Biopython code that builds the backbone (N, CA, C, O; Angstrom):
import numpy as np
from Bio.PDB.StructureBuilder import StructureBuilder

atoms = [
    (1, "MET", "N", (-12.112, 14.895, 13.583)),
    (1, "MET", "CA", (-12.366, 15.392, 12.239)),
    (1, "MET", "C", (-11.959, 14.321, 11.220)),
    (1, "MET", "O", (-10.876, 13.746, 11.327)),
    (2, "THR", "N", (-12.801, 14.057, 10.257)),
    (2, "THR", "CA", (-12.530, 13.049, 9.245)),
    (2, "THR", "C", (-11.697, 13.651, 8.117)),
    (2, "THR", "O", (-11.960, 14.753, 7.637)),
    (3, "ARG", "N", (-10.690, 12.892, 7.716)),
    (3, "ARG", "CA", (-9.866, 13.268, 6.568)),
    (3, "ARG", "C", (-9.899, 12.117, 5.587)),
    (3, "ARG", "O", (-9.867, 10.952, 5.982)),
    (4, "ALA", "N", (-9.963, 12.445, 4.304)),
    (4, "ALA", "CA", (-9.910, 11.440, 3.253)),
    (4, "ALA", "C", (-8.813, 11.834, 2.273)),
    (4, "ALA", "O", (-8.698, 12.993, 1.876)),
    (5, "VAL", "N", (-8.007, 10.845, 1.891)),
    (5, "VAL", "CA", (-6.943, 11.074, 0.928)),
    (5, "VAL", "C", (-6.942, 9.970, -0.107)),
    (5, "VAL", "O", (-7.348, 8.839, 0.162)),
    (6, "GLU", "N", (-6.478, 10.317, -1.294)),
    (6, "GLU", "CA", (-6.195, 9.327, -2.311)),
    (6, "GLU", "C", (-4.694, 9.364, -2.530)),
    (6, "GLU", "O", (-4.108, 10.437, -2.676)),
    (7, "VAL", "N", (-4.077, 8.207, -2.552)),
    (7, "VAL", "CA", (-2.632, 8.137, -2.700)),
    (7, "VAL", "C", (-2.264, 7.285, -3.899)),
    (7, "VAL", "O", (-3.005, 6.390, -4.307)),
    (8, "ARG", "N", (-1.094, 7.590, -4.452)),
    (8, "ARG", "CA", (-0.505, 6.792, -5.525)),
    (8, "ARG", "C", (0.914, 6.471, -5.070)),
    (8, "ARG", "O", (1.715, 7.372, -4.823)),
    (9, "VAL", "N", (1.214, 5.186, -4.963)),
    (9, "VAL", "CA", (2.519, 4.729, -4.486)),
    (9, "VAL", "C", (3.258, 4.113, -5.667)),
    (9, "VAL", "O", (2.762, 3.187, -6.308)),
    (10, "SER", "N", (4.451, 4.637, -5.947)),
    (10, "SER", "CA", (5.253, 4.156, -7.070)),
    (10, "SER", "C", (6.524, 3.501, -6.568)),
    (10, "SER", "O", (7.001, 3.795, -5.472)),
    (11, "GLY", "N", (7.060, 2.616, -7.375)),
    (11, "GLY", "CA", (8.289, 1.899, -7.049)),
    (11, "GLY", "C", (8.067, 0.414, -7.235)),
    (11, "GLY", "O", (7.288, 0.005, -8.097)),
    (12, "GLU", "N", (8.731, -0.386, -6.453)),
    (12, "GLU", "CA", (8.542, -1.841, -6.474)),
    (12, "GLU", "C", (7.429, -2.151, -5.471)),
    (12, "GLU", "O", (7.693, -2.524, -4.327)),
    (13, "VAL", "N", (6.169, -1.990, -5.922)),
    (13, "VAL", "CA", (5.034, -2.108, -5.004)),
    (13, "VAL", "C", (3.991, -3.141, -5.449)),
    (13, "VAL", "O", (3.016, -3.381, -4.736)),
    (14, "GLN", "N", (4.188, -3.744, -6.610)),
    (14, "GLN", "CA", (3.307, -4.831, -7.030)),
    (14, "GLN", "C", (4.095, -6.134, -6.962)),
    (14, "GLN", "O", (5.291, -6.167, -7.253)),
    (15, "GLY", "N", (3.412, -7.198, -6.577)),
    (15, "GLY", "CA", (4.069, -8.498, -6.462)),
    (15, "GLY", "C", (4.866, -8.645, -5.173)),
    (15, "GLY", "O", (5.658, -9.577, -5.035)),
    (16, "VAL", "N", (4.662, -7.732, -4.231)),
    (16, "VAL", "CA", (5.386, -7.765, -2.950)),
    (16, "VAL", "C", (4.416, -7.680, -1.777)),
    (16, "VAL", "O", (4.803, -7.297, -0.673)),
    (17, "SER", "N", (3.157, -8.037, -2.017)),
    (17, "SER", "CA", (2.098, -8.046, -0.996)),
    (17, "SER", "C", (1.788, -6.663, -0.418)),
    (17, "SER", "O", (1.309, -6.559, 0.711)),
    (18, "PHE", "N", (2.056, -5.610, -1.178)),
    (18, "PHE", "CA", (1.787, -4.260, -0.695)),
    (18, "PHE", "C", (0.306, -4.088, -0.351)),
    (18, "PHE", "O", (-0.030, -3.559, 0.708)),
    (19, "ARG", "N", (-0.580, -4.537, -1.248)),
    (19, "ARG", "CA", (-2.021, -4.366, -0.994)),
    (19, "ARG", "C", (-2.461, -5.086, 0.266)),
    (19, "ARG", "O", (-3.202, -4.525, 1.073)),
    (20, "ALA", "N", (-2.018, -6.313, 0.446)),
    (20, "ALA", "CA", (-2.429, -7.087, 1.623)),
    (20, "ALA", "C", (-1.930, -6.443, 2.906)),
    (20, "ALA", "O", (-2.682, -6.328, 3.874)),
    (21, "TYR", "N", (-0.676, -6.023, 2.924)),
    (21, "TYR", "CA", (-0.135, -5.360, 4.112)),
    (21, "TYR", "C", (-0.828, -4.023, 4.359)),
    (21, "TYR", "O", (-1.114, -3.673, 5.504)),
    (22, "ALA", "N", (-1.100, -3.276, 3.288)),
    (22, "ALA", "CA", (-1.779, -1.982, 3.435)),
    (22, "ALA", "C", (-3.182, -2.180, 4.007)),
    (22, "ALA", "O", (-3.611, -1.428, 4.882)),
    (23, "ALA", "N", (-3.890, -3.184, 3.518)),
    (23, "ALA", "CA", (-5.234, -3.456, 4.027)),
    (23, "ALA", "C", (-5.186, -3.836, 5.500)),
    (23, "ALA", "O", (-6.006, -3.374, 6.293)),
    (24, "ARG", "N", (-4.229, -4.674, 5.862)),
    (24, "ARG", "CA", (-4.101, -5.076, 7.270)),
    (24, "ARG", "C", (-3.833, -3.861, 8.157)),
    (24, "ARG", "O", (-4.426, -3.725, 9.226)),
    (25, "GLU", "N", (-2.946, -2.988, 7.714)),
    (25, "GLU", "CA", (-2.624, -1.790, 8.498)),
    (25, "GLU", "C", (-3.827, -0.842, 8.575)),
    (25, "GLU", "O", (-4.104, -0.281, 9.635)),
    (26, "ALA", "N", (-4.535, -0.663, 7.470)),
    (26, "ALA", "CA", (-5.713, 0.208, 7.460)),
    (26, "ALA", "C", (-6.793, -0.311, 8.403)),
    (26, "ALA", "O", (-7.413, 0.468, 9.128)),
    (27, "VAL", "N", (-7.019, -1.612, 8.398)),
    (27, "VAL", "CA", (-8.007, -2.203, 9.310)),
    (27, "VAL", "C", (-7.556, -2.014, 10.753)),
    (27, "VAL", "O", (-8.362, -1.671, 11.618)),
    (28, "ARG", "N", (-6.270, -2.237, 11.015)),
    (28, "ARG", "CA", (-5.740, -2.052, 12.372)),
    (28, "ARG", "C", (-5.951, -0.611, 12.848)),
    (28, "ARG", "O", (-6.235, -0.375, 14.022)),
    (29, "LEU", "N", (-5.810, 0.338, 11.936)),
    (29, "LEU", "CA", (-5.990, 1.757, 12.278)),
    (29, "LEU", "C", (-7.453, 2.200, 12.224)),
    (29, "LEU", "O", (-7.767, 3.359, 12.492)),
    (30, "GLU", "N", (-8.342, 1.272, 11.877)),
    (30, "GLU", "CA", (-9.782, 1.531, 11.772)),
    (30, "GLU", "C", (-10.108, 2.576, 10.709)),
    (30, "GLU", "O", (-10.951, 3.450, 10.912)),
    (31, "LEU", "N", (-9.422, 2.466, 9.571)),
    (31, "LEU", "CA", (-9.689, 3.339, 8.434)),
    (31, "LEU", "C", (-10.644, 2.664, 7.469)),
    (31, "LEU", "O", (-10.729, 1.437, 7.425)),
    (32, "ALA", "N", (-11.350, 3.453, 6.709)),
    (32, "ALA", "CA", (-12.194, 2.952, 5.635)),
    (32, "ALA", "C", (-11.511, 3.289, 4.318)),
    (32, "ALA", "O", (-10.648, 4.164, 4.262)),
    (33, "GLY", "N", (-11.906, 2.585, 3.254)),
    (33, "GLY", "CA", (-11.360, 2.890, 1.943)),
    (33, "GLY", "C", (-11.058, 1.649, 1.132)),
    (33, "GLY", "O", (-11.708, 0.615, 1.285)),
    (34, "TRP", "N", (-10.060, 1.764, 0.262)),
    (34, "TRP", "CA", (-9.709, 0.671, -0.639)),
    (34, "TRP", "C", (-8.267, 0.819, -1.094)),
    (34, "TRP", "O", (-7.652, 1.875, -0.945)),
    (35, "VAL", "N", (-7.737, -0.279, -1.660)),
    (35, "VAL", "CA", (-6.402, -0.283, -2.255)),
    (35, "VAL", "C", (-6.449, -1.171, -3.488)),
    (35, "VAL", "O", (-7.108, -2.211, -3.484)),
    (36, "ARG", "N", (-5.741, -0.758, -4.560)),
    (36, "ARG", "CA", (-5.744, -1.554, -5.791)),
    (36, "ARG", "C", (-4.448, -1.329, -6.575)),
    (36, "ARG", "O", (-3.787, -0.300, -6.429)),
    (37, "ASN", "N", (-4.105, -2.305, -7.402)),
    (37, "ASN", "CA", (-2.989, -2.166, -8.323)),
    (37, "ASN", "C", (-3.426, -1.342, -9.523)),
    (37, "ASN", "O", (-4.584, -1.392, -9.938)),
    (38, "GLU", "N", (-2.492, -0.587, -10.072)),
    (38, "GLU", "CA", (-2.732, 0.185, -11.283)),
    (38, "GLU", "C", (-2.007, -0.490, -12.451)),
    (38, "GLU", "O", (-1.008, -1.176, -12.237)),
    (39, "PRO", "N", (-2.491, -0.307, -13.670)),
    (39, "PRO", "CA", (-1.858, -0.946, -14.836)),
    (39, "PRO", "C", (-0.389, -0.544, -15.036)),
    (39, "PRO", "O", (0.377, -1.306, -15.627)),
    (40, "ASP", "N", (0.008, 0.623, -14.560)),
    (40, "ASP", "CA", (1.380, 1.102, -14.772)),
    (40, "ASP", "C", (2.368, 0.606, -13.716)),
    (40, "ASP", "O", (3.528, 1.016, -13.723)),
    (41, "GLY", "N", (1.927, -0.270, -12.806)),
    (41, "GLY", "CA", (2.818, -0.815, -11.781)),
    (41, "GLY", "C", (2.731, -0.120, -10.438)),
    (41, "GLY", "O", (3.357, -0.563, -9.475)),
    (42, "ALA", "N", (1.973, 0.957, -10.353)),
    (42, "ALA", "CA", (1.783, 1.675, -9.092)),
    (42, "ALA", "C", (0.648, 1.029, -8.302)),
    (42, "ALA", "O", (-0.051, 0.144, -8.797)),
    (43, "VAL", "N", (0.482, 1.487, -7.076)),
    (43, "VAL", "CA", (-0.655, 1.105, -6.241)),
    (43, "VAL", "C", (-1.400, 2.382, -5.892)),
    (43, "VAL", "O", (-0.780, 3.377, -5.517)),
    (44, "ARG", "N", (-2.717, 2.364, -6.009)),
    (44, "ARG", "CA", (-3.554, 3.508, -5.652)),
    (44, "ARG", "C", (-4.437, 3.105, -4.481)),
    (44, "ARG", "O", (-4.877, 1.959, -4.389)),
    (45, "ALA", "N", (-4.694, 4.060, -3.584)),
    (45, "ALA", "CA", (-5.527, 3.746, -2.414)),
    (45, "ALA", "C", (-6.302, 4.978, -1.972)),
    (45, "ALA", "O", (-5.927, 6.115, -2.257)),
    (46, "HIS", "N", (-7.379, 4.715, -1.276)),
    (46, "HIS", "CA", (-8.195, 5.750, -0.632)),
    (46, "HIS", "C", (-8.231, 5.395, 0.850)),
    (46, "HIS", "O", (-8.626, 4.291, 1.224)),
    (47, "PHE", "N", (-7.819, 6.337, 1.684)),
    (47, "PHE", "CA", (-7.846, 6.149, 3.130)),
    (47, "PHE", "C", (-8.713, 7.230, 3.734)),
    (47, "PHE", "O", (-8.608, 8.401, 3.369)),
    (48, "GLN", "N", (-9.570, 6.835, 4.660)),
    (48, "GLN", "CA", (-10.508, 7.775, 5.268)),
    (48, "GLN", "C", (-10.679, 7.454, 6.737)),
    (48, "GLN", "O", (-10.909, 6.303, 7.108)),
    (49, "GLY", "N", (-10.566, 8.475, 7.573)),
    (49, "GLY", "CA", (-10.728, 8.290, 9.009)),
    (49, "GLY", "C", (-10.275, 9.518, 9.757)),
    (49, "GLY", "O", (-10.222, 10.614, 9.200)),
    (50, "GLN", "N", (-9.949, 9.335, 11.020)),
    (50, "GLN", "CA", (-9.477, 10.442, 11.832)),
    (50, "GLN", "C", (-8.140, 10.957, 11.289)),
    (50, "GLN", "O", (-7.307, 10.179, 10.823)),
    (51, "GLU", "N", (-7.951, 12.256, 11.356)),
    (51, "GLU", "CA", (-6.738, 12.904, 10.823)),
    (51, "GLU", "C", (-5.462, 12.196, 11.275)),
    (51, "GLU", "O", (-4.589, 11.910, 10.456)),
    (52, "GLU", "N", (-5.349, 11.915, 12.560)),
    (52, "GLU", "CA", (-4.141, 11.294, 13.105)),
    (52, "GLU", "C", (-3.896, 9.905, 12.525)),
    (52, "GLU", "O", (-2.757, 9.550, 12.223)),
    (53, "THR", "N", (-4.961, 9.117, 12.368)),
    (53, "THR", "CA", (-4.768, 7.768, 11.854)),
    (53, "THR", "C", (-4.472, 7.780, 10.354)),
    (53, "THR", "O", (-3.724, 6.933, 9.866)),
    (54, "VAL", "N", (-5.044, 8.720, 9.628)),
    (54, "VAL", "CA", (-4.699, 8.855, 8.211)),
    (54, "VAL", "C", (-3.220, 9.207, 8.081)),
    (54, "VAL", "O", (-2.533, 8.661, 7.218)),
    (55, "GLU", "N", (-2.723, 10.102, 8.915)),
    (55, "GLU", "CA", (-1.300, 10.458, 8.891)),
    (55, "GLU", "C", (-0.423, 9.247, 9.205)),
    (55, "GLU", "O", (0.633, 9.073, 8.598)),
    (56, "ARG", "N", (-0.851, 8.420, 10.140)),
    (56, "ARG", "CA", (-0.094, 7.204, 10.468)),
    (56, "ARG", "C", (-0.065, 6.243, 9.280)),
    (56, "ARG", "O", (0.945, 5.584, 9.036)),
    (57, "MET", "N", (-1.179, 6.166, 8.541)),
    (57, "MET", "CA", (-1.231, 5.304, 7.360)),
    (57, "MET", "C", (-0.316, 5.850, 6.271)),
    (57, "MET", "O", (0.361, 5.078, 5.592)),
    (58, "LEU", "N", (-0.286, 7.139, 6.100)),
    (58, "LEU", "CA", (0.608, 7.736, 5.109)),
    (58, "LEU", "C", (2.063, 7.460, 5.463)),
    (58, "LEU", "O", (2.876, 7.186, 4.580)),
    (59, "ALA", "N", (2.391, 7.529, 6.737)),
    (59, "ALA", "CA", (3.750, 7.212, 7.178)),
    (59, "ALA", "C", (4.073, 5.756, 6.849)),
    (59, "ALA", "O", (5.179, 5.456, 6.400)),
    (60, "TRP", "N", (3.123, 4.852, 7.066)),
    (60, "TRP", "CA", (3.330, 3.448, 6.723)),
    (60, "TRP", "C", (3.585, 3.308, 5.220)),
    (60, "TRP", "O", (4.477, 2.565, 4.809)),
    (61, "CYS", "N", (2.806, 4.017, 4.399)),
    (61, "CYS", "CA", (2.934, 3.917, 2.941)),
    (61, "CYS", "C", (4.317, 4.338, 2.452)),
    (61, "CYS", "O", (4.779, 3.846, 1.423)),
    (62, "ARG", "N", (4.966, 5.215, 3.151)),
    (62, "ARG", "CA", (6.304, 5.660, 2.737)),
    (62, "ARG", "C", (7.321, 4.529, 2.804)),
    (62, "ARG", "O", (8.336, 4.566, 2.109)),
    (63, "GLY", "N", (7.059, 3.526, 3.633)),
    (63, "GLY", "CA", (7.933, 2.358, 3.733)),
    (63, "GLY", "C", (7.342, 1.146, 3.050)),
    (63, "GLY", "O", (8.052, 0.396, 2.380)),
    (64, "GLY", "N", (6.044, 0.948, 3.217)),
    (64, "GLY", "CA", (5.342, -0.150, 2.570)),
    (64, "GLY", "C", (5.588, -1.502, 3.206)),
    (64, "GLY", "O", (6.061, -1.605, 4.338)),
    (65, "SER", "N", (5.258, -2.531, 2.456)),
    (65, "SER", "CA", (5.427, -3.905, 2.927)),
    (65, "SER", "C", (6.921, -4.244, 2.995)),
    (65, "SER", "O", (7.743, -3.538, 2.412)),
    (66, "PRO", "N", (7.272, -5.323, 3.707)),
    (66, "PRO", "CA", (8.693, -5.654, 3.891)),
    (66, "PRO", "C", (9.498, -5.759, 2.591)),
    (66, "PRO", "O", (10.660, -5.352, 2.562)),
    (67, "ALA", "N", (8.913, -6.290, 1.527)),
    (67, "ALA", "CA", (9.655, -6.472, 0.279)),
    (67, "ALA", "C", (9.497, -5.303, -0.699)),
    (67, "ALA", "O", (10.105, -5.309, -1.769)),
    (68, "ALA", "N", (8.694, -4.310, -0.344)),
    (68, "ALA", "CA", (8.456, -3.176, -1.242)),
    (68, "ALA", "C", (9.626, -2.197, -1.224)),
    (68, "ALA", "O", (10.381, -2.107, -0.256)),
    (69, "GLU", "N", (9.744, -1.472, -2.326)),
    (69, "GLU", "CA", (10.676, -0.357, -2.401)),
    (69, "GLU", "C", (9.884, 0.848, -2.910)),
    (69, "GLU", "O", (9.694, 1.014, -4.115)),
    (70, "VAL", "N", (9.430, 1.675, -1.988)),
    (70, "VAL", "CA", (8.627, 2.840, -2.336)),
    (70, "VAL", "C", (9.561, 3.951, -2.804)),
    (70, "VAL", "O", (10.455, 4.378, -2.074)),
    (71, "LEU", "N", (9.340, 4.408, -4.032)),
    (71, "LEU", "CA", (10.147, 5.493, -4.581)),
    (71, "LEU", "C", (9.429, 6.830, -4.517)),
    (71, "LEU", "O", (10.065, 7.880, -4.429)),
    (72, "ARG", "N", (8.087, 6.789, -4.562)),
    (72, "ARG", "CA", (7.328, 8.042, -4.555)),
    (72, "ARG", "C", (5.941, 7.801, -3.968)),
    (72, "ARG", "O", (5.295, 6.790, -4.242)),
    (73, "LEU", "N", (5.505, 8.755, -3.157)),
    (73, "LEU", "CA", (4.155, 8.729, -2.595)),
    (73, "LEU", "C", (3.490, 10.055, -2.924)),
    (73, "LEU", "O", (3.919, 11.112, -2.461)),
    (74, "GLU", "N", (2.442, 9.985, -3.725)),
    (74, "GLU", "CA", (1.661, 11.179, -4.062)),
    (74, "GLU", "C", (0.389, 11.143, -3.234)),
    (74, "GLU", "O", (-0.300, 10.124, -3.190)),
    (75, "VAL", "N", (0.078, 12.251, -2.580)),
    (75, "VAL", "CA", (-1.091, 12.324, -1.696)),
    (75, "VAL", "C", (-1.974, 13.478, -2.140)),
    (75, "VAL", "O", (-1.494, 14.587, -2.378)),
    (76, "ARG", "N", (-3.259, 13.208, -2.249)),
    (76, "ARG", "CA", (-4.227, 14.238, -2.627)),
    (76, "ARG", "C", (-5.414, 14.157, -1.679)),
    (76, "ARG", "O", (-6.025, 13.097, -1.541)),
    (77, "ASP", "N", (-5.744, 15.260, -1.027)),
    (77, "ASP", "CA", (-6.934, 15.296, -0.185)),
    (77, "ASP", "C", (-8.164, 15.254, -1.077)),
    (77, "ASP", "O", (-8.223, 15.932, -2.103)),
    (78, "VAL", "N", (-9.142, 14.455, -0.680)),
    (78, "VAL", "CA", (-10.389, 14.293, -1.431)),
    (78, "VAL", "C", (-11.562, 14.381, -0.464)),
    (78, "VAL", "O", (-11.379, 14.358, 0.754)),
    (79, "ALA", "N", (-12.748, 14.480, -1.009)),
    (79, "ALA", "CA", (-13.952, 14.512, -0.175)),
    (79, "ALA", "C", (-14.198, 13.123, 0.415)),
    (79, "ALA", "O", (-14.033, 12.118, -0.278)),
    (80, "PRO", "N", (-14.590, 13.059, 1.688)),
    (80, "PRO", "CA", (-14.956, 11.768, 2.275)),
    (80, "PRO", "C", (-16.118, 11.142, 1.506)),
    (80, "PRO", "O", (-16.972, 11.844, 0.964)),
    (81, "THR", "N", (-16.132, 9.830, 1.469)),
    (81, "THR", "CA", (-17.212, 9.102, 0.812)),
    (81, "THR", "C", (-18.015, 8.357, 1.867)),
    (81, "THR", "O", (-17.744, 8.486, 3.060)),
    (82, "ASP", "N", (-18.995, 7.584, 1.439)),
    (82, "ASP", "CA", (-19.824, 6.834, 2.383)),
    (82, "ASP", "C", (-19.289, 5.429, 2.642)),
    (82, "ASP", "O", (-19.998, 4.599, 3.211)),
    (83, "VAL", "N", (-18.052, 5.148, 2.235)),
    (83, "VAL", "CA", (-17.458, 3.833, 2.464)),
    (83, "VAL", "C", (-17.315, 3.597, 3.966)),
    (83, "VAL", "O", (-16.913, 4.495, 4.706)),
    (84, "ALA", "N", (-17.648, 2.373, 4.414)),
    (84, "ALA", "CA", (-17.675, 2.095, 5.849)),
    (84, "ALA", "C", (-16.597, 1.105, 6.308)),
    (84, "ALA", "O", (-16.370, 0.950, 7.508)),
    (85, "GLU", "N", (-15.934, 0.436, 5.358)),
    (85, "GLU", "CA", (-14.918, -0.542, 5.720)),
    (85, "GLU", "C", (-13.768, -0.427, 4.741)),
    (85, "GLU", "O", (-13.804, 0.385, 3.817)),
    (86, "PHE", "N", (-12.736, -1.253, 4.950)),
    (86, "PHE", "CA", (-11.597, -1.221, 4.047)),
    (86, "PHE", "C", (-11.583, -2.489, 3.229)),
    (86, "PHE", "O", (-11.850, -3.572, 3.750)),
    (87, "ARG", "N", (-11.268, -2.363, 1.927)),
    (87, "ARG", "CA", (-11.269, -3.538, 1.060)),
    (87, "ARG", "C", (-10.101, -3.465, 0.060)),
    (87, "ARG", "O", (-9.589, -2.390, -0.255)),
    (88, "VAL", "N", (-9.713, -4.625, -0.413)),
    (88, "VAL", "CA", (-8.738, -4.739, -1.496)),
    (88, "VAL", "C", (-9.527, -4.905, -2.779)),
    (88, "VAL", "O", (-10.387, -5.780, -2.880)),
    (89, "GLU", "N", (-9.233, -4.064, -3.759)),
    (89, "GLU", "CA", (-9.895, -4.170, -5.067)),
    (89, "GLU", "C", (-8.990, -4.925, -6.020)),
    (89, "GLU", "O", (-7.772, -4.742, -6.018)),
    (90, "TYR", "N", (-9.597, -5.778, -6.838)),
    (90, "TYR", "CA", (-8.845, -6.571, -7.821)),
    (90, "TYR", "C", (-9.235, -6.191, -9.224)),
    (90, "TYR", "O", (-8.708, -6.752, -10.185)),
]
sb = StructureBuilder()
sb.init_structure("model")
sb.init_model(0)
sb.init_chain("A")
sb.init_seg("    ")
for serial, (resi, resn, name, xyz) in enumerate(atoms, 1):
    if name == "N":
        sb.init_residue(resn, " ", resi, " ")
    sb.init_atom(name, np.array(xyz, "f"), 0.0, 1.0, " ", f" {name:<3s}", serial, name[0])
structure = sb.get_structure()
């Protein structure tokens, strides 16, 4: 079963390679979607794939990249889209 979520990660998550690490992990888990920095210092992402792998990605987001300090993870279930791969948005 496909699950799609949009997440907002707050804390020390910009300037610490969070997007690059998140993209690498999403590709490893064979998820589709995107990740981008937000103007307020947060990171927003869309993850889509099998329920179990989306849950694994959410678990990764709670810790983030090695230099990140995740203070809050907001998760919202959304409708799946037609995105077929994972990308970093700039």
